[in-house]
C-alpha positions as CSV (number, residue, x, y, z in Angstrom):
1,M,35.0,-23.4,-13.4
2,N,32.3,-21.0,-12.4
3,K,29.5,-23.2,-10.9
4,D,27.0,-20.4,-11.2
5,F,27.4,-20.2,-15.0
6,S,24.3,-22.3,-15.5
7,K,21.7,-23.4,-12.9
8,S,18.8,-25.8,-13.3
9,L,15.9,-26.6,-11.0
10,V,15.8,-30.4,-10.4
11,V,12.9,-32.5,-9.0
12,D,13.4,-36.0,-7.7
13,L,9.8,-37.3,-7.5
14,G,10.0,-40.5,-5.4
15,V,7.3,-43.0,-4.6
16,T,7.1,-41.9,-0.9
17,H,9.6,-39.0,-0.6
18,S,10.5,-36.2,-3.0
19,L,13.2,-33.5,-3.3
20,V,13.5,-30.2,-5.1
21,G,17.0,-28.8,-5.6
22,L,19.2,-26.5,-7.6
23,S,21.8,-28.1,-9.9
24,Y,24.9,-26.2,-10.7
25,F,27.2,-26.2,-13.8
26,D,29.9,-28.1,-11.8
27,G,27.5,-31.0,-11.2
28,T,26.8,-30.2,-7.5
29,V,23.2,-30.1,-6.2
30,E,21.8,-28.0,-3.4
31,I,18.6,-29.5,-1.8
32,L,16.0,-26.7,-1.4
33,E,12.9,-28.6,-0.2
34,E,12.0,-32.2,0.8
35,F,8.4,-33.5,1.2
36,E,6.4,-36.7,1.4
37,T,5.1,-37.5,-2.0
38,P,1.3,-37.2,-2.1
39,E,-0.6,-40.2,-3.5
40,N,-2.9,-38.0,-5.6
41,S,-1.2,-36.6,-8.8
42,D,-3.2,-33.4,-8.7
43,V,-2.1,-32.8,-5.1
44,C,1.5,-33.7,-5.9
45,F,1.7,-31.2,-8.8
46,K,0.0,-28.5,-6.7
47,T,2.6,-29.1,-4.0
48,L,5.5,-28.9,-6.6
49,N,4.0,-25.7,-8.0
50,E,3.9,-24.1,-4.5
51,I,7.5,-25.2,-3.7
52,I,8.9,-24.0,-7.0
53,S,7.1,-20.7,-6.7
54,K,9.1,-19.9,-3.6
55,F,12.2,-19.6,-5.7
56,P,11.5,-16.9,-8.3
57,G,13.9,-16.6,-11.1
58,V,14.5,-17.7,-14.7
59,F,15.7,-21.3,-14.9
60,P,16.6,-22.4,-18.4
61,L,15.8,-25.9,-17.5
62,I,13.6,-27.8,-15.0
63,V,14.5,-31.5,-14.8
64,M,12.2,-34.0,-13.2
65,G,12.9,-37.6,-12.4
66,V,9.9,-39.9,-11.7
67,P,9.6,-43.5,-10.8
68,G,8.0,-45.8,-13.5
69,S,5.9,-44.7,-16.5
70,I,3.9,-41.5,-16.6
71,E,1.6,-39.7,-19.0
72,Q,2.4,-36.2,-20.2
73,Y,1.2,-33.7,-17.6
74,T,1.5,-29.9,-17.9
75,V,2.7,-28.7,-14.5
76,F,3.5,-25.1,-15.1
77,C,1.1,-23.1,-17.2
């Protein structure tokens, strides 16, 4: 199996600590960045945008896991 066949950017947005990683076709994940989760949502999404911008490329999918309920929010314009 070619793990590079498909890659996705994944975000695990935690209450206090968050991760950004690269998920491969074989199910493995490479952690790219870790950061303390800002309490302010605008600051949080600005931080995510800055981190994800460090990894240019075309990702067919960006997956985000968040704790609890959220309202729809456009992160990447």
